[in-house]
N, C-alpha and C positions, 0 to 999 in steps of 0.2 A: 679727619674726613667729615665733611658736612653731612648732616642727616637730611635727606630729601623728603619733601611732602609731609613733614611732621610739624604740626602747628604748635608753637611753643606758648606757654602761658606767661602773661595774658596775651601778649602779641609781640611781634618783632618790630623794631624801629624800621620804618621804610627808608630805603636809600635816598639820600639827598642829591639833588642835582647841583650842577656847578653854580656857585654863587650863593647857595643856601647855607645858612648857619647850621653846622652839624650838631650844635648844642641847643638848637631851638626846642623849646618844650611846648607841646600842645596842651593847653589848659584843660580841654575836655578829656583828653586821654589821662592826664594826671589825676583829674577828679574821679574818673571811673576807677582808676587803679587804687586811689585812696579809699574809696568806698569798698572795693573788693578786699583790701587789706583789713579794714575795720570789720567787715562781715566775717572774714576768716578768723580773726582773733576772738570774736564772740563765739563762733562755732567751736573753736578749740576749747574754750572754757566750758561750753555746754556739753560737748562730747567727753571732756575730761570728767565732768560731774557724773555722766552716765557710767563711765568706766569705774569710777570710785564706788558709786552706789550699788550697781549691779555686780561688781566684782567682789566687794568686801562687806557691804552693809545689808544686802537683801539675799535671801536664800536662793540658791541656784535652782533653776528648773529648765525644761527644754526650750522655752521661748526666750529666756534671758541669755542662753548660750548664743542664739542667733543675734539678739540685740547687741550683746557685747561685741561680737565680731563685726557687726555693722558699724558700731561706734568706732572700733579700731580702724576700719576702712575709711570712714568719714574723717576721723582725726588725722590719719596719714595723708589723705588727699588735701585737706586744708593746710597741713604743715608744709607740704611741697608747694602749694600755691602761695603761702606767705613768703617762703624763701624766694620763689620765682618773682613775685611782685616786688619785693625789696630790691633784688638784683636788677630788675628791669627799670625801676625808678632811679636807681643809682646810675645806670647806663644812660638814661634820658637826661640826667642832670650833669652828664659828662664828668662825673667824679671817678669813673672807672670804666674799663672796657671788659665785659664779661664774655667768655668764650661761648659761642653759639652752640657748640656741641654740648657743653656743660648744661646750658639752659634747656636744650632739647632733651637731654637725658632726664632732667627733672620732669619734663612733660611726660616722658614715657613712664616714669614712676607714678605720676599722678594718674595716668591712664590705667595703670595697674590697679590703683585703689578705686578708681571710678568703676572699672569692670567688676571688681569684687563686690562693691555695693549693689550693683545690678544683680549679680548672681545670688547674693544673700536675700535680697528682696523677693526674688523669684522663688527661692527655697522656702522662705517664710510663708508666702502666699499659698503655695501649693500644699505645704504641710497642714496649715490651718484649714484650708478648704477640704482636704481629705478627712481631717478629724471631724469636720461638721457633717459631711456627706456619709461617712462611714464611721460613725461614733462607736460602733461595737468592736472595731479593730483595736487591738492592743499594740501600741507603738513600742519598739525596742528602747531600752533605757538610755542607751548612749547614741541614739540615732542622730540627734542634733550635732553632737561633737564630731561624729564621723562625716556627716554631710559638710560641715564647715571645713574640716580638714581637706576633703576632696575638692571643694570649691577654691580653697587657697592654692592647692596644687594646680588646679586648672588655670587659675589666674596667673600664677607664676609661669606656667608652661606657655601660655599665650603671649605674655609680655616678653619672655625670653626669646621666643621665636621672632617676634616683631623687632626686638632690639638687635638680634644677631643679623637679621636680613637687612635692616635699615643702616646699621653701622658698618657692615662688612661687605655688602653687595651693592649692586647698581640701583638706580632709581626705580626701575620697573619692579624689582623684587620687593622693595620697600613699599611701593604703592599697593601691590597685590596683597602683602601681609596686612596692611592697615585696612584695606577694603574687606578682607576676610574677617578681620576682627569685628568690624562694625556690622557685617552681615550676621555674624554669630550673635551679636547683641540684639539686632533687630528681629531675626527670624527664629532663633532658638529660645532666647530667654525672655524677651519682652512680651510676646503673645501670651504664654501661660501665666505670666505675672499679672497681666491685665485681666485675663479671664477669671483667675482664681480670686483676686481681690474684689472683682465685681460680684462674684457669687457670695463672698463674705458680706459685702455691703447689702445685698438683697436679703440675706438672712437677718441682718440687723433691722432692716426696714419691716420685714414681715413679722419679726418677733415670735417666730414659731417655737423657738427653743429658749425658754426663759432662763435656763440655768447656764446657757452658753456665755462666755466672757465677752460681752458686747463692747466694753471699752477697748479691749485688745483688737477686736475686729475694726473698730473705728480708727484706731491708731494705724493698723496695717493699711487700711484704705487710704487714709490721708497721706501716709508716707509714700505709697505708690503714686498717688495723685500728684504730689509735689515733685516726685522724681520725673514723671511724664512731662510736667509743665516746666520744670527748671533744669533738670539734668539731661533729659533726652535731646534738647536742642544742641548740646555740645557734640553728641555723637552725629547728629544730622549735619552740623556745620563741618565737622572733621571729614565726614564722608564726602560732602560736596567739595571740600578742599582738594581731594584727590583728583578731581576733574577741573581744578582751577576755577571753581564757581563759588562766589561768596555773596551771601545775602546781607548779613549784618557784620559789624566789626567783631573781631575775636574777643575784645575786652568784654563785650556784652554777654556772650555765651559763657565765658569763664566766670563772670560775676553771677550769672544765674546758677551755674553749677555749684559755686560756693554757697549760695543761698540754700540750695537743696541740702548740702552736707551739713549746714549749720542749723537748719530748722527742726530736725528730728527731735532733739532734746526738749524743745519748747512744745512740740506736739505731745510728747509723753506727759509733760507737766500739766498742760492745759486740759487734756482729756482726763487725766487722773484727778484734777482738782474739781471738775464739774460734777455736781449731782443735780438735784432739783433746782437749787439756787447756787449758781456758780460762786465759789468763794476760794480764795487762795489758801492752800494748806502747805505744810512743810514738804519739801521736795521728796523726801524719803517716803512719806505717806502717799503722795500722788503716784509715785512709781510702784508702790506696793499694790495700789488699787488696780493698776493696769496689768502688771506682770505676774502677780501672785495668784490671780484668779484662775488661769488655765490649768494649773497643776492638778487640781482635783478633777478636772474634766478630761484631761488628755492622758494622764498616766494611770496605768492599771495597778492598783494596790495588790499586795500579796493576798489579802483576804478575798478580794474579788476573784483572783486566779484560783485560789483554793476552792472557793464555792463553785466555780466553773468546772474544775476537775472532779469535785465530788458529784456534781449533777451528771457529768458524763459517765461516771462509774455506776 
């Protein structure tokens, strides 16, 4: 059964009219697809490095739990995009005919990873904003892991509902499911993410708290900014697709989304490398400068808790 109103990555070949060569290759489309594939491969290597360093080489703390999960979401999104781009390029070259349901299933999986990235960025921004505004509050030790588990469950539930409605029901049900998904992104998750990251950025500019991890706040702000510039157009484009309204080609918005999922590791490295005079340092050192700073500021040590209890007595 064909999946209705679900835009595949990076785009579907348009039907040819009588007399047209079905194997005709659009040079511009193939060029964009080639760039998209190259960006995705670079992003896979970058996010793979993040997974290796934060997972095995750097001591775990609350913020690295979020960043690890974000890297998993970005890595998964890029992987699905690589597979889809290769299959699409093969189909354009007339070397094979790929099932549209199969490709659209890949799109739904990439949508799952895309949503998860948005949810995680929102959680990171809100948590760091609360830690700045309410620095005296002691956060639970396993809060980050619990939040990530809940967000993965939410993302799985959303994509499962969309998949079931789009594959097993009529066009109207699929359209409403996708519109609801994009409304959830726009109205529930995007606004608090923007507000929280803006507050963090203002804290960095004001410099009122010298001991706060400014590199981490800069990383969060830049990550959110790149998401708004490069990833949000994909949601807008897909939302408009439900009403048969298209502004730009699908390849462009998918390329931008791939850039967003690929750029985060480079943001971590560049922010961690810069001091008064920017100089390149080992990747592990750069990551430590960014992600090991907040541990002393956000986590409540046992000695602090004991002192608090003693004072209360």
